[in-house]
N, C-alpha and C positions, 0 to 999 in steps of 0.2 A: 544640152543636155542641163545647163543654166537654165532655158526659159520653159521647159520641164518644170526642173524642180520651183523655178519662181512660180509660175501655175497652181502646182501641187499647192504651195506655201499659201494662194492666196485664197485657195479653193478651202482649205482648212483651215483659217485663220475667220474668212466668210463665217463657215460650220458653226465655229466655238460661238464666234460672239454670238450668232440666233442659241445655240443650245445654253449659251449663261443667260441673254435676255428675256429666255421662255422660263426659268426657272423663277418659280414665284418664294421669295421669303421672307413675306413680310408688306408691310403695310407701304413702307419707305423710312423716310427720315423720323417719323413720330415711333415707326417700332425701337428704334434705336438710346430712345428717351425715356422706353418705359410705358409709353400712349397704346393706344391700340387695343381692339380684342384679343390681342393672341394670347395672352392666358400667361405672359412672362417667358422663363426661360424654361418651358417643356422640351423636352424631348419627343419629336413625333416620327414613328418608322418610316421609310418610304416607301411606295407601294404603287404598281403596275406604272402609269408612263412615268412617273416623278424618280423611281429608281433607274426606268429605260432614261430616263433624259441625264441623271448625276452619271450613272459609268458611259454614254455616250460623251459628255464634256469631259470626262478621265480621260479617255481615247484619244479622243480630237487634242487634248493639249498633249498629250503625249506625243502622240504623231506629229504635231506643230515642234516641239519640242527637239524628237529627230531628226527630222527634214532642217532645223535650223542647224542643227549640232554634222550634220552630213554635209548640208551648203558649207558649213565654216572650214571645216576638213578638207573641202575639194582649192579653199583657196589661198 
């Protein structure tokens, strides 16, 4: 059971990393200091794939936390 749970955690963590890296939240470090063409602190509604990716990231994070907590309780 430990090997299966470890494999599931690895798969979820890789998918979580990919989903986080796919999210485009700005131009990088220049956005931190107010540069870039982002227009400042303008709120934009998530639509389409961005909305799906955000939801998938939240679900994957909760799944990872759940499996980690379950793994902790088993030991």
